[in-house]
C-alpha positions in Angstrom: -101.4 259.0 175.2 -99.6 259.6 178.5 -99.3 256.5 180.5 -101.0 258.2 183.5 -104.3 258.7 181.6 -107.6 259.4 183.3 -108.5 255.7 182.8 -105.3 254.6 184.5 -105.9 257.0 187.4 -109.5 255.8 187.7 -108.5 252.2 187.8 -105.9 252.8 190.5 -108.3 254.8 192.6 -111.0 252.1 192.3 -108.6 249.3 193.4 -107.3 251.4 196.3 -110.7 252.4 197.5 -112.0 248.8 197.6 -109.1 247.1 199.2 -108.5 246.8 202.9 -108.0 249.9 205.0 -104.4 251.0 204.9 -103.7 249.8 201.4 -100.6 251.5 200.1 -100.0 252.7 196.5 -96.5 252.5 195.0 -96.1 254.5 191.8 -94.0 253.0 190.3 -93.8 249.8 192.3 -91.0 247.3 192.7 -91.6 243.5 193.0 -88.9 240.9 193.7 -88.4 238.1 191.2 -89.0 234.7 193.0 -86.1 233.0 191.2 -83.4 235.6 190.7 -84.3 237.9 193.6 -83.9 240.9 191.4 -86.3 243.9 191.7 -88.6 244.5 188.8 -90.4 247.8 188.1 -94.2 247.7 187.8 -96.3 250.7 186.7 -98.3 250.6 190.0 -98.3 248.2 192.9 -101.1 248.3 195.5 -100.5 246.4 198.7 -102.8 245.7 201.6 -103.0 243.2 204.4 -105.8 240.7 204.7 -105.9 238.9 208.1 -102.1 239.4 208.4 -101.4 238.2 204.8 -100.3 240.6 202.2 -102.3 241.0 199.0 -100.5 242.5 196.0 -102.4 244.0 193.0 -100.1 245.0 190.1 -101.3 247.4 187.4 -99.6 247.6 184.0 -100.6 250.1 181.2 -99.9 250.5 177.5 -99.8 253.8 175.7 -100.3 252.6 172.1 -103.0 254.2 170.0 -104.1 250.8 168.7 -105.8 248.1 170.8 -103.4 246.1 173.0 -102.6 242.9 171.1 -101.8 239.4 172.2 -98.1 240.1 172.2 -98.3 242.8 174.8 -100.6 240.8 177.0 -98.4 237.7 176.8 -95.3 239.9 177.7 -97.0 241.2 180.8 -98.2 237.7 181.8 -94.6 236.4 181.4 -93.2 239.3 183.4 -95.5 238.6 186.4 -95.3 234.8 186.2 -92.4 234.8 188.7 -93.4 238.0 190.6 -95.4 237.9 193.9 -98.5 239.3 192.1 -101.9 238.2 193.5 -103.9 240.0 190.8 -102.7 241.5 187.5 -104.7 244.4 186.0 -103.9 245.4 182.4 -105.0 248.9 181.3 -105.3 250.0 177.7 -106.9 253.3 176.7 -107.4 252.0 173.2 -109.0 248.7 174.3 -107.9 245.1 173.5 -108.1 242.8 170.5 -110.5 240.0 171.0 -107.6 237.5 171.2 -105.6 239.6 173.7 -108.6 240.0 176.0 -109.3 236.2 175.9 -105.6 235.4 176.7 -105.7 237.8 179.6 -108.9 236.5 181.1 -107.9 232.9 180.6 -104.7 233.6 182.6 -106.7 235.3 185.4 -105.6 238.8 184.6 -108.1 241.7 184.3 -108.0 243.6 181.0 -109.6 247.0 181.4 -110.6 249.6 178.7 -112.8 252.7 179.0 -116.0 250.7 178.2 -115.2 248.3 181.1 -115.5 251.0 183.7 -118.9 252.0 182.2 -120.4 248.6 182.5 -121.4 246.7 185.6 -119.3 246.8 188.8 -115.6 247.5 188.0 -114.6 247.0 191.6 -116.0 243.5 191.5 -114.1 242.7 188.3 -110.8 244.1 189.6 -110.8 243.3 193.4 -113.1 240.4 194.0 -111.6 238.0 191.4 -108.4 237.2 193.1 -107.4 233.8 191.8 -105.5 232.7 194.9 -104.2 233.8 198.2 -100.9 232.6 199.8 -101.1 232.3 203.6 -97.8 231.8 205.3 -97.0 230.1 208.6 -93.8 230.8 210.5 -92.4 228.6 213.2 -89.3 229.6 215.2 -87.6 226.9 217.3 -84.8 228.2 219.5 -81.9 225.8 219.8 -79.1 227.8 221.3 -79.1 230.9 223.5 -76.3 233.1 224.7 -76.8 235.7 227.4 -74.6 238.8 227.8 -74.6 240.3 231.3 -72.8 243.3 232.9 -70.7 242.5 235.9 -70.2 244.9 238.8 -66.8 246.0 237.3 -68.6 247.1 234.2 -67.3 244.3 232.0 -69.9 242.7 229.7 -69.4 238.9 229.3 -71.5 236.2 227.8 -72.4 232.6 228.8 -74.3 229.8 227.2 -77.7 229.6 228.8 -79.5 226.5 229.8 -83.2 225.9 229.1 -84.1 226.2 232.8 -82.2 229.4 233.4 -84.4 231.8 235.5 -84.7 235.5 234.9 -85.0 237.9 237.9 -85.9 241.5 238.6 -83.0 243.5 240.1 -84.4 243.0 243.6 -84.0 239.2 243.2 -87.7 238.4 242.5 -88.2 235.6 240.0 -89.9 236.5 236.7 -89.9 233.4 234.5 -87.6 231.0 232.7 -85.4 232.3 229.9 -87.5 230.5 227.1 -90.7 232.0 228.5 -89.2 235.5 228.5 -87.8 235.0 225.0 -91.3 234.1 223.7 -92.8 237.3 225.2 -90.2 239.4 223.5 -90.6 237.6 220.2 -94.4 238.1 220.2 -94.0 241.8 221.0 -91.5 242.2 218.1 -93.2 239.9 215.7 -94.1 242.5 213.0 -90.4 243.7 212.9 -89.1 240.1 212.8 -91.4 239.4 209.8 -90.2 242.6 208.1 -86.5 241.7 208.8 -86.9 238.3 207.2 -88.8 239.9 204.3 -91.8 237.5 204.7 -93.9 239.4 202.1 -91.5 238.4 199.3 -90.9 234.8 200.4 -92.7 232.6 197.8 -91.4 229.1 198.7 -91.1 227.0 201.7 -88.0 227.6 203.8 -86.3 225.6 206.5 -83.2 227.4 207.7 -81.4 228.8 210.7 -82.3 232.2 212.2 -80.5 234.5 214.6 -82.4 236.9 216.8 -80.7 239.5 219.0 -82.7 241.1 221.8 -81.4 243.7 224.2 -81.1 245.4 226.5 -83.7 243.5 228.5 -85.9 246.1 230.3 -89.5 246.0 231.4 -91.8 248.7 232.8 -93.3 248.2 236.2 -95.7 251.0 236.9 -93.8 254.2 236.5 -90.3 252.8 236.6 -88.3 250.8 234.1 -86.5 247.8 235.4 -83.6 245.8 233.9 -84.0 242.1 233.9 -81.2 240.1 235.5 -79.7 236.6 235.2 -77.6 234.5 237.6 -74.2 233.9 236.1 -73.2 230.5 237.4 -69.8 230.8 235.9 -68.7 233.8 238.0 -65.5 233.2 239.9 -66.8 234.5 243.2 -70.0 232.3 242.9 -73.5 232.7 241.4 -74.7 236.3 241.4 -77.3 238.4 239.6 -76.1 240.6 236.8 -78.2 242.9 234.5 -78.8 241.4 231.1 -77.4 243.5 228.3 -78.3 241.2 225.4 -79.7 237.8 224.5 -78.8 236.0 221.2 -81.1 233.2 220.1 -80.2 230.8 217.3 -82.5 228.2 216.0 -84.6 226.9 213.1 -87.1 229.0 211.1 -89.6 227.0 209.2 -91.8 228.9 206.8 -94.6 227.2 204.9 -96.3 228.9 201.9 -99.6 227.5 200.8 -101.6 228.5 197.7 -105.3 228.6 198.4 -107.3 228.7 195.2 -110.5 230.8 195.5 -114.0 230.0 194.2 -116.1 233.1 193.6 -119.8 233.5 194.4 -122.3 236.3 194.7 -125.1 236.4 197.2 -127.5 239.4 196.6 -125.3 242.5 196.8 -122.4 240.7 198.5 -119.5 239.2 196.6 -117.4 236.5 198.3 -114.8 233.9 197.6 -113.7 230.9 199.5 -111.0 228.2 199.4 -109.9 225.2 201.5 -106.4 224.3 202.4 -104.2 223.6 205.5 -102.9 226.1 207.9 -99.9 224.4 209.4 -101.2 220.9 210.3 -104.8 221.9 210.5 -107.4 222.0 207.7 -108.9 225.4 207.3 -111.6 227.3 205.3 -110.7 230.7 204.0 -113.5 233.2 203.1 -113.0 236.6 201.4 -116.0 239.0 201.2 -116.9 242.5 200.1 -120.2 244.3 199.6 -121.2 246.6 196.7 -120.3 249.7 198.7 -116.7 248.6 199.0 -115.5 248.8 202.6 -112.9 246.4 203.9 -111.7 243.3 202.3 -111.6 240.7 205.0 -110.5 237.1 205.4 -111.9 234.6 207.9 -110.7 231.1 208.5 -111.7 228.4 210.9 -110.5 225.0 211.9 -112.4 222.4 209.9 -111.1 219.6 212.1 -113.7 220.7 214.7 -116.7 220.1 212.3 
């Protein structure tokens, strides 16, 4: 039996259709081991983002003519134990032995054979039984800033900036302090920053230094682009405004990863799951819901401290 059987393709299509809009299918997929950092190949990986948090469903298939046994299931469970897999789906065209199916289900994996797609709601079994989600909070605290400016002679020099350094337009109009401008640029570049630090594959809490380089500093005012300027207090001829070429920010990056175990319920035709944990320093309630027609998988959370 070829690994890409009709059953396998149907399972991947069901998962993809019922996950959040924009879900991406990787065939084959690569997941990074949490301990060694090595990339491990998986038959198919389907990724989507739920309220800014990545959800990863991994699909593994066996091509044996006999029902998948406990040995194969245990091998797959062991493989994904240290991978960032939110839900593991095991596909066997020949079915599973009773022991293999029990082991998979007890571990939170989904064993699927042809008869499983003919019974009930396969989308509910596959997608709506995520055991946990892992929201992550990221806090960046700048501690040191260096500013590169271009002097009238064309030479680019840097100086250590103070917290109260003001940023100006090229006509001398004040814009904001350097920390305020840095935060604006950080927010606008947040998706790229998270991609650069590989947030999706971070599985444990981190407390380490970061370096962020921003430049050149330009903003659009109406139809024209303006370069932001800083006053170089160290200039030999006295304080004067110079165009900012680059800003380097060094500080602490604190990343907290929290596992939120989900409890699953069904209300009429709507399936939902919920879990309570803390988001940063605040208690929060997380809710995941999806109706029988599929649609988007969404996550809502609220501050329980206001109750």
